[in-house]
N, C-alpha and C positions, 0 to 999 in steps of 0.2 A: 919460512917454515910452515907446512901443512900441519895446523892445529886439528884439523877435524878427524885425522886418523887416530892419534892418541885418544882423543875425547870418545870416539866411537869404541875404541879398545877399552878405556875404563868404563864405559855404560855397560860393554857387555860382560866385564869382569863383576862389576856390580850386580848385574841381573843373574849371572850364574851363582854369585855368592849368596844372593838373596835367598835362593831355594837350596843351594847346598848346606845353608846353615839352619834352614827352616825346621827339619823334622829328622829324627832317628826314629823309625817306627819299630817296635817289638811286638811279638804275639803275647798276649797275657796268659795267665795260667787258666783263663776260662776253658771249659772243655769243649772239645770239637762238637759242633751241634749244626743244626739248621737255623742259623742266627737270622733274624730278619730286621730288628730296628734295635737301635741304641741311643741314649739319651745320657746327660749329665748335668751336675749342679752348675751353678755359675762358676763357682771356682775350680771345678775340675776334679774334686776329690771323689764325689759319689758318682758312679758309674752304673747304668742299668742296660741290661741287655735281654731281650725276648726272643724266643725259641719257638719256630713253628713244629709242632708235633704233628706228624702224620704216619707214624707207624713203618715208615722206610727203615730198610736194614741198616743203613748207615747210621742211625740214632745211637749214641753212647748212653744218654739217660733220657728220661721223661720228664725233667724238671722244667717248668716253661719259662721262668723268670730268674734270672741272677742279678744280684746286686754287689758292688763293691764298694766300700767306704774308703780305699786307700789307692784310688787313680789305678785300679786294675791288678794291683799285686795279688790279691786274694778276692775269692768271690763266694758267694753265699746263695744258695737255692732259695727260691720262694715262690709266692704266687699261686693263685687256685689252679689246681691242675684238670679238675673235671667242673662241669657246669652244675651249680646247685639243684636245678631242677630236673637235671637228668645225669645222675652219676655214671652212666656208661658213655657219656659223650665228652671225648677229650678235646680241650680247649686248644686252638690254635692262634697264638697270639701273632699279630704282625705290625702294628702300629703301636707309638708311645709318645707320651708327653710328661714333662717333669717340671716341677716348680724350681726356682732358682736356688733354693736351699736343698733340694732333693730329698725333701719330705714326702710331698704331695706327687702321687704318679697316678697315670690313667693309661691302660691298655686297651687295644680294640683289635677284634679279629676280622679277616677278610671273609669269614664264613658267614653266610647269609643267616639273618634272625637270629643274630646273639646280640646281648646287650655290651656294655662296657664293664670294666673292673677297675676299683680305686683302691688306693692306699693314702693314708695321711701319715704314715710312719715309716717311711721307707721301706715299706714291704713287709713289715712285722705281721700285719694283718691285712685281709683284702675283703671287698664287698664288691657286689654286683649292683648294678643300676643303670639308670639312664634309658634312653629309646632303645628298641630294639632295631638293628639294620634291617632295611628292607631289601626284598630279595630283587635286586637291580640287576640289569645286565652286567655291571661291574662285578657283582657278587660280593656283596656286604660293604662294611666298612673300609674305606679307602684313604682315610688320614686323620690326624687329631693333633691338636696343638693346645696350648694353656698359657695364660698370663703368668709373670714372674711369680706372683703371690700363689699361684694355684687356685685361684677365686673362678677366674673365668675360663672356661673349657669350651673348646670349639672341635666338632666333629663333622666329617663330611662323609656320605655314602651315595653320592651322586646328589642329594639333598643337603641341606645345611641344618645344623643341630647346634644350640648355644646353652650353656648354663653358666649362671654367675652367682652360685653358692656351692662351689667345689663339686658338682655333680648331683646335688640332691634334688633339683628340680631342672626341667629342660623345657626350651622353646624351640618350634621350628618356623621361623619367620620366613617369608617369601625369600627366594634365592635363585640364582641362576641354575639351570640342569646340569647335571653330570659333571659336579665338582669332584676332583679326585686327588687334590693335595691342597694343603692349607698351613699358613704360617701367621704368626700373630707379634705384633710389638709388645715390648715389656708390661705396658698396662693394659692390655688386652682391648683397646680401642680401633686400632688399625691392623686390618686383616688384608692378606692377599691369597688368592685362590686359583688354581689352575684346573681346568676342564680337561677331560680324557676322551670323550666318545665324540660330542659334537665339534671338536677341534674349534671352537669359537674364542679363543684367546684366554686370557687373564681377566680377573674381576678384582675390584679394591673396594674395601668398605672403612670407612673412617668412623664409624659409629658401633662397633662391637657386632656387625652382622645385621642391623637393622635395615640397611639398604646398601646395594652395590652399584658401581659403576664399571663398564667393560674397561678394559685396559691391554694393552701389549699387542703383539702380533696374534694373528689368526692361523688356522691351519696347522695346529701343532698339538702333538700329544704330549703334556706337561708331566716330565718325570717328578719334579720336586721344587719347592719354593723355599725361599727363606727371608728373614727380616732381620734389620738392625733394631737395637733395643728401642729407639724412638720410632721406628717404622718409615723413616725417610729414605734408608738405602735399601733396595729390594733386590734380589736375586731369583730368577727363574731358568731352570734348566729343562731344557727340551728331551724328552725321550725318544720321539720319532716326528718327523715333518712329513706331511702329506702333499706331495705334487701329483699332477695329472699327468698320466702316461699317454702316448699318442692313440691308444684307442678308447680312451675316456674313463679308464679305471684309475684308482688311487695307487700309488706306489710311496712306500714309507722307507724314508732315510733318516740317518742320524741327523740331528739338529745342534744348535750352539746354545750357549749359555747366555741369557741376556741379564742386563743390570739397569737399575734406575736409581737416579740420586734425587730425585724430587717425588718421592711417595708414589710413583707409578704413573706419573703425568706424561713422562717419556721414556723411551726404552732403547738402549744400545746392545747391539750384539757383541760380545766379548771376544778375544783372541783364543779362547779355549777351543779345543779341537770339535769339529762336527761328529757327534758320535752318539749313542744312545746312553744319555745321562739317568743315573739311577737314583742318586740323591745329592743333595748339596745343604750345606751349612755356613753360617756367618756369625762371625764374632759381635760383640754388643755394639761396636761403633762402625761395623759394617766394613772395615777395612781389609780384615782376614777371611779368607773363604776357602772352603775344602768342598770337592766334588768328587763323585766316585762313578764309574763305569762297570756295570755287571758284564763279567767276562773281559775286562779291561783294566786299566790303571786307576790311579788317584791322582787328581791335580789338586794344586794348592796356588792361591794368590795372596799377596800381602799389600795389593795397591786396589782395593775395591773391584778386582777384575780386570784391570787394564792389561797385565800380564798373567800369563800362568806357567808353571812348571810342574812335571812330573815328579811325584813322590817316590822316595825309594823304598817301593813295596812290589810284591809281586803282581803281574796282571791275573786276577783271578775273579771269582763270582763275587764282588764288593755288592752289599745289599744296602747298607745305610751308613751314613757318616754324622758325626755330631762334633761339637766345638765348645770349649768353655768361654767364659764372656771375653776374655782378652785374647782368645785365639791361640794360646802357646800350650794348650791341651787339645789333641785331637783324638778320636777314636773311629773305628770303623768295624763293622761286622762282615762276615764270609758266610755266604751258603754253603753248608758242608765244610765249615772250616772253623777258625776261631775268631776271637775280639782282638784287635789290634790296638794300639797306642802310641800316639807320638808326643813327646813333651821337650818344649824348649825354655829357656830362661827369659821369664818376663823382665820387662823393663817399663813399668807404668809411668805415665805422665801425670804429674801432680797438677792439679788445676786450683787456683785459689780465686775466690769471689769474696771481695770486701764488701761491707755495707756500713751505715753507722752505728748499727746495733751488734753486728759480730761478724766472723771471718768464717767462711766455708771453705775447707778443704776437701778435694774429692779426687777420686782416682778409680779407674774401672776394677773392678774386684779380680784381684789378680790369682793366679793358679799357683801361684808361692806365696806363702806369708810375707808381708812387709810390714815394718813399724814406722809410725811417724814420729819425727824427731823436730826439735826447735833449737834454734842458735841465735845469739844477738851479735856474735862475731865471726860466724863462719870457721871458728876453731873448735869451740867447746859445744858439744852437743847433747842434748838432754832429751830422753823419751817423753812423748805426750801421752799421757795416762788416759786421757779421753779414749773410751772405745769407739771404732768407727760402727756407723749404721749403715746397713745396705739400703739404699734408694731404689726401690722396685720399679721406678719407671724408667731408669736408666743403668741400671745394674752398676751403679757407682758405690764405693765405700765413702762415707761422708764423715767427716768430724768439723764440729761447730764450735769456734773458740770465741772469747771475747777479744774485742780489738786491743791491741797493744799500743801504749803509749811510747815505746821506742822501737829501734829497727828490729826486726824478727824475720828469720829466715828459717825454711821448712824443708826437709827432705825426706824421702821414704828409703828405708834401710831395711835390708834383710836380717832376721834374727841370728 
């Protein structure tokens, strides 16, 4: 009997089932607007979306920022509408960063010569601060990211800027030119940035931007980058690739999505389609990925980019995607459209680390609440009353218990 045919059939069925089970996308109650960026808390309950206000007739309202505290069920408008030094200047927000708890937010504008705006209370109050974006060829701020605790903030507008006190003070260390997108590890020490104008590749920093190392392929216009919580698994999506025409001029075509499993030492082009990638996001462990094409579809991967499948969403003007720490909540914004969310049931893996003094139980912060339970016989289970603490270096909930003198079993259970 030829066993390869049924094996191939089973593999194909598993591949299709993987993506069929992955998401059911729905449009949230957020109003139709010129949405640009979206971000979420680690557990996926707090969503933040920013709106580009330009006075176009398609605008439904002029609220620049919306916040949801229930995974997109309802939304509240917030954020500064006008620049404090010029009340007649309408702000146009394009980029967004969010702390793991969703309390600290930072927004930037692609408009030149504008500062950043910050909130430490999920948008209840806002303040301006930080450097003014320089009037570069790229036209102002081009990207922003933060550490999980929100203390470290990194912004690029061709140059690189860093704050280590939640935006109170800023530095402008030497960096590569023309940086256009940036992502950070959870602790803010490892950074990846992509260039836009000079097409000279990706850059990696292992010391919060104090120094940079060239990495990745060149001759690419990078659309977006993303990082796992520990900074080991990286994703870089090409917006356009530069190829030389017969007459010596540059021609720009769509490009691939690259991944690295060794903090940017080596890169591999994935099986994602060659197209103009707009945005990409990663789960905390780097296994789940979501990427969007402006004027095209959304693609997802559940195996660190080895295979990709299209999401069940319309092909439209997707602007930005984001993902919860466990990858089971995803969101996306549409230019002149809505904010969409996909949620699947998480099944977190419980990790146990014993030591002579205690036991550490940890799991990636889930997008659905789970409770820790303990048993000595696998029959009778009791709740562990110790409250989990979020480890901001790896985005895992942790419970530390004293060692047991008898057999103990642990499990995670939904309430």
